C-alpha positions in Angstrom: -3.0 7.8 62.5 -0.1 5.4 61.6 -2.6 2.9 60.2 -4.2 5.5 58.1 -0.9 6.6 56.6 0.0 3.0 55.9 -3.3 2.5 54.2 -2.7 5.6 52.1 0.7 4.3 51.2 -0.7 1.0 50.1 -3.4 2.7 48.1 -0.8 4.9 46.4 1.3 1.8 45.6 -1.8 0.1 44.1 -2.5 3.2 42.0 1.1 3.3 40.9 1.0 -0.4 40.0 -2.1 0.1 38.0 -0.6 3.1 36.2 2.5 1.1 35.5 0.4 -1.6 34.0 -1.5 0.9 31.9 1.8 2.5 30.8 3.1 -0.9 29.7 -0.2 -1.5 27.8 0.2 1.8 26.1 3.8 1.2 25.2 2.8 -2.2 23.7 0.0 -0.5 21.7 2.5 2.1 20.5 5.0 -0.5 19.5 2.2 -2.4 17.6 1.1 0.9 15.9 4.7 1.6 14.8 5.1 -1.9 13.4 1.8 -1.5 11.5 2.8 1.9 10.2 6.2 0.5 9.0 4.4 -2.4 7.3 2.0 0.0 5.6 4.9 2.2 4.4 6.6 -0.9 2.9 3.4 -2.1 1.3 2.7 1.4 -0.1 6.2 1.5 -1.6 5.6 -1.9 -3.2 2.2 -1.0 -4.5 3.6 2.3 -6.0 6.3 0.3 -7.8 3.8 -2.2 -9.1 1.5 0.6 -10.3 4.4 2.3 -12.1 5.3 -1.0 -13.7 1.7 -1.6 -14.8 1.5 1.9 -16.3 4.7 1.2 -18.2 3.2 -2.0 -19.5 0.1 -0.2 -20.5 2.0 2.5 -22.4 4.1 -0.2 -24.1 0.9 -2.1 -25.1 -0.6 1.0 -26.5 2.5 1.6 -28.7 2.5 -2.0 -29.9 -1.2 -1.8 -30.7 -0.7 1.4 -32.5 2.1 -0.1 -34.6 0.0 -3.1 -35.5 -3.1 -1.0 -36.2 -1.0 1.1 -38.6 0.4 -2.0 -40.3 -3.0 -3.7 -40.6 -4.6 -0.5 -42.0 -1.9 -0.3 -44.6 -2.3 -4.0 -45.5 -6.1 -3.5 -45.8 -5.7 -0.6 -48.1 -3.3 -2.6 -50.3 -5.7 -5.5 -50.3 -8.6 -3.3 -51.3 -6.6 -1.8 -54.1 -5.7 -5.2 -55.3 -9.3 -6.3 -55.2 -10.3 -3.2 -57.1 -7.6 -3.8 -59.7 -8.7 -7.4 -60.2 -12.3 -6.4 -61.0 
């Protein structure tokens, strides 16, 4: 009877040891997941800022192109009127 109890105690200790190892593995995985999540959050923040900056550049380029297009159109009209006046 005493041997059986000792065997059970040993088995329980083995089970506890296995579960402790499993808990450590889970804690490590959790730590890795948290690190990855933090990294993703930082990356997303950076990407959002880059997108915002690119949108601002795009808007600025549209305004510049609009101004140049207007100026070119005006100059073309002047040129056409000069050519018509010369004929």
